[in-house]
N, C-alpha and C positions, 0 to 999 in steps of 0.2 A: 511752575506757576507764577504767571505776570501779575502783578498788583500795580493797576496806573491809579496814582493817588492824586488826586485834584486838591492840593494843599491850597491854592489861591486862583481865583480866576482874573486878578488884575493882569493886565497886558500895557505893554508901551507901543503895540502894534494893533491895528484894525484889519488884520485880513481878510478879504471879502468873504472868504469860504469858509471861515472859523465857526464850528458849531457851537462855540461858546459865545458867539458876537455880541447878545444883549448882556452878558454880565463881566463884559472886560474891563468895566471901570469899579468893579466890586473890590473893596480892599477887604474884606472879611477874608480870614483863614482859618484852617483846621486849629483846635485847639490843641496845645501839649497834652492837656488831660486825657481828652478823647483819643488823640494817638496813643498813649499809653494804655487805654483800655483795649484798644485794637491789637496793638503787638503783644499784651499779657495772653488774649486769647487766642492769637494766632499760635504762640509758643504752645499753648495748652493743647490745640487741636493737633499740631503735628507731632507731639509726644503721643499723643492718643492713638496714631495710627498703627498700624501694624509693622509698616517699613519705614520708620520716621526719617532715616538717612537718605531715603529718596525725595525728600521735600528740599528742593533747595530755590527759595522763593527769590524771584527777581522783581524789585520795586521801582518803578518808574514815576519819578516825581514830575508832575504834569501841570499845566495852567491853563488858561493865562500863562505868564511868564514865571517859573519859579525862581529864578535867579534875581528877581528882583525882592524877593523875602530876605530879611535881616540877616547877617552870617550865623548871629548867634542862635537864631530859630532852626537853621539846618543845622546848626552843632548840636542842638537838643534832639532834632529827630535823629540823629545818627546815635546819640547818647542813649536815647529811649531803646532804639533796636540792639544796641549793645547790651543793655541792661536784661532785655528779655530773650534774645535769640542767641547772640554771641556768647553769652555766659552759660548758655544751654547746649553749646555745642550744634547749634543749628546754623548751616552754612547759606548765605545770603549775598546778595549783590544789589548794588544801587546804580542807577541813572538818571540824569538829568535831560529832560528836553526842552531846549532852549531856540529862541529865535536868534541869540548871537548878537542884537542889536547894541549892546551894552556890555564891555567885557574889558573893567580894569584889571590891573595886576593883582589886586586884592581878591577879585574873584577865581581869576587863574589859583592863586595860592591856596585860596579855600577848597578849590576841586581836587587839587592834590593832597591837602590836609585830611580831607574826608574820602578820598579814595572813590570819588563820584565818577563814575564813565558819563561819558557826553555823548547825546545826539542833537544834532543841530537841524533844524527846520529851514530849509533855504531852496526855492525852487529854480535859481538862476535865472530862468526866465520867465515872464508873465505879467510883471507889474502888478501882483495882487496883494504882495506882504507891504502893508503901506502903514505908517503911523496915523496918529489922531488927525493929523491934519490933510492926511491923503497924499503924504509925500513918500516914494518907492523908498524901501530900507537898504536896498542891495550895497549904496556906496558907503554904509557904516558896517555892513555885515563883511564884506570882502577882505578889509585889513584885519578884522577878527578873526577870520578863518588863519588867515597868514600868523596871527599871534597864537594859536594853537599849535601851529606847527612849529612855530620857533620857540616855544616851550615844551614841546616834545609831548604834547598831549593828545592821544589818539581820540578819535572820533568817527562816528557814522552819520548819515544823514537819511532824511526824508525829504521827498521833493513831492508837490502835489501837482498831478498832470490834469491839465484842464483846457479848455477850448483856446485861451490866449498862449498856450506855451505848447501843445501838442505837436506842433511842427517843428519845435526846437529840441526833440527829444533826443536826437543824435548829438547835438551840441552839449546836452547836459550831460550825457555818458561821456563825452569827450573830457568835460571839466572834472568830474569825478575820477574818471581813470587816470587822468594825466596826475592827480593829486593821490591816487592810490586809495580811494577813501569807499568803502562800500555804501550801498543806499538802497531806500526802498521807494517804489513808485508806488504813489497813492490817487489813484484817477476818482476824478468827480463823475459820477455815472451819470445819466440821462434819469432825470426826477420828474415826478408827477406834477400835474398843473397847479398844484397847492404851495409847490415850493416857493421860498423868499426868492425874490427877484434876483437877489445878489449872486444867489448860486444858480438858478436856473439858466443863465446865460452862457455859464461856464462848463455846464455838462457835456460829456461826451457819450456816445452811444458804445454798446459792448464791441461792435463791429470796428468803430475807429480806436478804442483801447486793444484790441488783438492787434490791428495794423501796427500801431506803434510798437506792442510788446515785440511783435516779430523782427521788425527794424532794429530795434535795440538789439536784441538776443543774436541777430546775424553778425551786428558789429563787435559783440562781446566775444564771439567765437572767434572773430579774425584777430581783432587784437586787445583783447580785455584782461586785465588784470585784477580785478575786481569781484566781488558779489553783488550782484543786484536781485532784489527782492521786489516781487514775487517769483520772478523767471528762475531765479535757484530752485525755489520750490517745485515748479514744474518742470525742470530739468531733472531734479532728484527723483521725482515722480515716474518720468520717462525711463529713467536708469533703473529703477526697482522693476518696473514692468518689463523692461528688456531681458532683465535677469533674473525673472521670476522669484523675486523678493517680496514678501508683505510685513505690512505694519499691523499695528493693534487697531481695532476699530474704535472711533473717538467716542468717548465714554466721559462727558463731564462730570457724572456724579462720581466717579471714580478719581479723576483727575482734571480740574479746570485748567485751561489754557491761559485765558486772559479775563482779570475782574476789574471794574472801574468801579473806584471809590469817589463818589461825590462829595462836595466839601462839606456837607451836612452829615454825612456818614452812611448813606444810601449807597447799597453796592449792587452792581448789575453784572451780566455778562455782556461781552464785546459785541454782540449782534443786535442787542435789544438795549443798549444803554440809553437811561434817562427815559425810556417807556414802561409804563405801568406793568407790563408783563413780563419785563425783565428784571424787574425790582426783587430781590433776594430776602432782603431784609436790612437792617442797621448796625454795623460794624460799631458805632459809638453806644449803643443800648442793648446789644445781644451780642453773645460769642460765637464764633466762626463755627463752634460744634452746634449751638442752637440752630444757627443759621442753616447749615448744611444738613441737618435732620428735619427741617421742617416740610410742612406739606407745599409751601410757597415754593420753596427751593426747587423742591421735586417736579412743580409743574413749570418752571423755568427750565429746568433740564429735560422733560418732555416735549417741549417745543422745539427744542434743538435735534432731539432724537427723531422726532417725526420729519424734520427737512433731510436729515442723514437717509431717509428711505430713498432719497433720488441717488446718493453716492451706492446703496446698494445695488443698484440696476445698471451701474457704471462698470465699462470694462476695466478701469482703471481703480475700482475699488480696493482699498486698503492699500495701493502703492501711492496714491494722494494723500495728503494729510485729512482730508475732508474738511478742513477750516472754510474754504471758500462757498460752501453749502451751511456748514453748521453754524458758523459765526457770521454769517452774511446780514449787513444791517438791511433794512428796507430798501433802500434806492438801489443794493445790489443784487436784487432778488428780479429775477427774470422769470415769467411764467408762460405756457403755453396758451393757446386759445381755448383750450380744455381745462384750464387752470392748474397745470402741473410745473412745478419749480424745475427749472431748465438751468443747468450748469453752463452758462452763457460764456465766460471765459477760461477758467481751468480747462474744462475737456479740451476745447479746441487747442489750447498752449500746450497741454501734454501731447496731442496728437502731433502738433508740430515740432515740438522737440523730439519726438520719436523719427520723424522723416529726417531732422538735421543729423540727428546720430548716425542714421542707416546710411545716410547719403555719403557721409566721410569714413574712406576706410580706416583711419587709426582714430577711432571714437574715443579713445583714451585721451586723445589732444583736448577734447571738449570738458572732460573730468578734469584734466589738469587747469584748464582755463578758469575755473571754480575752486580749485584747491589753494590757490595763490591765498598767502597770507598778507594782506596788505599792510602797509607801514607808511604812513603820510607824513613822518616827521622830517622829512629832508625835502618836501615838495614847495612848489612857488606857486602863488594863487596868481592864475591869469584866464581871464575869459576868451574863448576862441571863437 
């Protein structure tokens, strides 16, 4: 279970596609008292479950830019976790999602001290990650990536795929593959006519996204030593399908995948984040036990269960993790002319992966290409 915690919205960038754009100057942060209430309730919820040892929550400190928060605030956050989780034998982990614009040595030391895993947001190409004055942040980020490597701090990355950089997708792969850094591609999907102009002109069609994914996958098969998401998920689903393996039906009422906690404590599922229909409750006013037994929560689960009826009709049902449908945000949902939800990207990508596997005599080579454990600590940062 992942908890994406919006500790603060304050940010030193103004990325054109950021869904928090309107709040990036907001200096408000979650209070430590509220966080204590949440973690106390989380511990009680986990220990009330039939198999509490199976719950190993992962917390993603998000923003805004969470590394702008005072070091003592982050220390207090971790101390609260230790008080309510570690002291009760609950295993958990933390990561920070950062734009890596500002990385003094004291921040590097803090990451090590608090055992915070690191995810960086860096597109490599596209010129959308700009500061308040509209200046591209890339020249400040590249030296900081090298700092992480020199200090032997492992990290993963997220790249946003959009109209200004989709033609550089193979170069982006080369950049991260050279470093040995796993990364996730987050595409900006074609959106409706009411979308903010900042994002509308960056959106890609499902067909364009599939084309990029396939190009990157082929290069990954030929020369890759890293994992690329969601391509790895599609490959895994194809492998299950070919070996007649099945996984459980996604049932958020039994185990949630990812929950987003807004700065005011409102908690949402990923696909309906910040939408009224995705609001489950408030973790600063209600315990998780109260939230997860409420009719409001059951309705949020029902919305996702209804979407997965599309999965039940798919040949890859229970080989795919079903998240591309169950937790699809509104811009990611494609409908037929008769109003039926369509799996516009995951299904054709799984079909593509099956064809690629079957076309290669030694299909295990593909499996091996995804089993490599990346280690970026000896790499050098260069743009190709």
